[in-house]
N, C-alpha and C positions, 0 to 999 in steps of 0.2 A: 379407541378414541384417538383422533389425530391431534397432537398438540401443536401450537404455533412454533414455527422454526426458530423464532427469537428466543423462546425458552431454552431450546437445545444449545443454541449459540452462547447464551449467557451462562448456562449450567457448565458447559464444557470449559469455559474460561475460569469459573469459580474452582472447578476441580483442578485444573492445571496449576493455578496459583496455590491451592491448598497443598498439593503434592510438593510443589516447589518450596513452600515454607515449612514443610515437615510436620504438618498437622494431621492427626486422624480426624475422621468426621465428628467423633465424640468430643475431642479436644476443641475443635473449631465451633461446634454447636454451643458448648458452654462459654466460649469467649465472646460470642456475638451479643447476647445469647439468642438461641433459636432451637426449636426441637430438632432432634437428630432426623427424625422422619421428614420434617420440612426440608432441612438441608439436603438430604438424600434425594428428595424429589426435585429440588432446584437443580442439583448437579446432573441428574438423569434427564432433565428437560420435561419432567412430568408435571411440574408445578411452576407457576409464575412467581416472580419475586416482586417485592415492592422496592421503591427507591431507597427507603431507609435500610432496607437489607443490604443494598449495594453500598450505602455509605458505611454501615457497620463492618461489612467485609473488607472495604478499603482500609478501615482503621486497624483491623486485625492483621491484614497483610502488609500494612504500611506501603500502599501502592499509590498514594498521592492522587486519588480520584480516578484511577483508571476504570474501575468497575462502574462508577457512577456515570462516567462518560459513555461507556459501552451501553449501560442501561438506558441512558437518555436517547442514544442514537437508535437503539432497537425499538424503543417505545414512541418514537416521533413518527411523523409522516415519512415514508421511504424517500430518500434523497437520490436514489439511484434507480434507473429503470429496471424492470423485472429481468430482462435479459443479462444485465450486468451483476445481479445479486449473487449468482452462482460463482462468478469470476471472483468477487470479493471474499466469498467464503473460502475459496481455494487458495487465495492470496495469503490468507491468515494461517493456512495449514502447511504452506510450502517450506521446504528446507532449502531450496534454491530457487532463485528467480533470475532469469536472463531476459533482458528486454532491449529491443532496438527501436528507437523513435526517430523519425526523419524530420519532424516538423517542429514540435514543441518539447519542452522539459517533460519527462515521465511524470505522471501524476503523483507517484510516491515521493517525488523529490521536490515538489513545488512549494514555494512559500505562499503565505496567505494572499498577499497582494498580487502576486503573479497569477495564482489560481483565479482570483477574482476578475483580473483583467481578461483572462481567457473565457470564463464562464459567462460573463455579462454579455457579450456580442453573440455568443453561441446559444443564448436563451432569450431571444428578443421579446418573448411574451411574458417572461417572468418578472414580477415585481421585485423590489429591493429585498423584501424579506426572504423571498424564495431564493434569490441569488446568495444571500448570506447563509441560508440553510444548505445549499449546495457546496459553498466554500467550507462550511464547517464539516460537512461529511467528507470532503476530500482531505482535509487536514487530519481528520480521525484516522485515516488510512496509514498516515506516517507512523502510527504507534508501533507497527511491526518491526520498525527499524531501531526501536529504542529498547526492546526487551533483551534479556541476556542470551536467549536461544534464538535471536533473530535469524532469518534465512540468509545464506550466502546470496548477495545481490550484485549482479553484474550488468552494467548498462552500457550501451554503445548508442551514440547520437551523431547525426550529421553536424557539421560545423555551424550551419545555419542556426541550429538551436542555441548555440552559445552567441552568435553574432547578432541575431534579430533582437532589437530592443523592444520588449513588450511593455506597453503602457508608458513607461518613462525611464530614462537612465537611472534614476534613483531605485525604481522597482527592480530593474534588471541587476543592478550592482548588489542589491540585498539578495536576489536570487542566487547569483554566482558566489557570493560570500557564503551563503548557507550551503551550496553545493560543495565548495571547497572544504567546509568544516566536515562534511560527511566523508569525503575522500581522505582528508588528512587524519581523521580519527579511525580510519579503516572500517567505517560502517558500510561502505560500498566500494566497489570497484568500477572505474568509469573510463570509457575511452571515446575519443572523438575522431570521426572520419573527416579528413581534411577536404576542403573544397577543391583542392588541386587533384583529388583522386578521380580518375576517370569513372565512367559508369561502373557502378559497383553492385553487388547482390541485393543491396537494400532497396533497390528501385521498385520492388514488389509491395513495399509498405511496411507498417509497424508490425512487430512480432513480440509476443511474450511467451516464454517457456517456463513452465513451473514444474518442479521435481518434488516428490513427496516420498516419505518414508513407507506409507501403507497403501499406495495406489500408484497406477501407471502415471508417467510424465504426461502432461497435458500442454497443449499450445493454444494461444488466443490470438486472433487477429481481429481488428475492428474496422468499422466503416461508418459513414454518416448516420445510417439508420439502425445500427446494431452491431453485432459482432459474431464471430465464429469460434466455438470452443470445441476442441477435439482431443481425443486420446488415440486416434487412428495411427497405427505404427508408421505408415508411410508419411503422414502429415507431419508427425513428430520428427521423423528423421529428416524430412525436407527442411523444416524450420531450424532444426539443430545444426544442420550443414550450413545454411544460410548465415546463421549467427556466428558460427566459427569462421566462416569466410570473411564476415564483416570485422570481426576481431583482428584477423590478419592483415586487413587493409587499413585499419585504423591506426592512429598514433598510439604509442605505448602509454600505459597508465601515467607514467611520470611526465612524459612529454605532453600529454592531454591536460594534466593539472597545470603545468607550466602555461599552456595556451589559455586555459580558463583564467589563470591569475593575471596574465597580461591583458586579456580582454577586460577584465573587471577594473584594472587599473586605468583603462582608457576612458571609462564611463565618468 
């Protein structure tokens, strides 16, 4: 019998948090309380959980609603297209993420208002409720940057990403302030390719490279109607070389932070 993918995703997170907290299944089952067979089934993805199970687990792990938010996102109408679902699953499992973005701030780094300003015109047929659902889903992705075992995350963007005012100066200032907090807290590494740089390797478009402990490195490139996910050796090698070349063309991380700071102060 094939079980819903959402069960496996939720169960894997429960198991990860249980091991991180140092609980055995027996100890956790008593703390919730829940039968050990039910807890085992949830962790294996063989059984679905209820929202109150997620609430009880959050209390046991002291995870401030993380599992409830995950449960809500998995049990609501999908907020990402089918072709992007696999990318999101891989994003959560990656130990390293390298991303180049030439046009807008990478989704993992966006503030709520910045994301809303991008999503609204890109979804001309969506009503306000759907736009908010999409914004909420994008904000949920940021959680991978807050966990202790977060992936090593290195981003390179073109200067226009920092210079272009999205929605309003206030929205952009908030976005740059948040970005600087991630940089200064060493959550991410970030570089800016100066506008003065002549034609550079990034002209081919956005690139995301994801590295894992238990599977081959994968690359993802997107376009207006979908995206391309690949573990082909030649494609991974090509994208990795492009990203390395972009890093060498970009301002240093400290100079990039200084530029972001000066741009924020101008707003």
